[in-house]
C-alpha angles and dihedrals in degrees: 000000000000113000116199127187118232133204088258112085114249093006118120131186111226116203115185122221115251117227123193145177137158090298095057137262138309137179126224095219106175137359134186090250093052093046090054091048093051097043118104 
């Protein structure tokens, strides 16, 4: 997950990583670990 700061204080842009293989692509959007990290 790429986390980018914005011009708005305390607002982050979250860009999920794209995974792919011969079947197609998927994004791992949120995980329990990430949600705990991002929680205030």
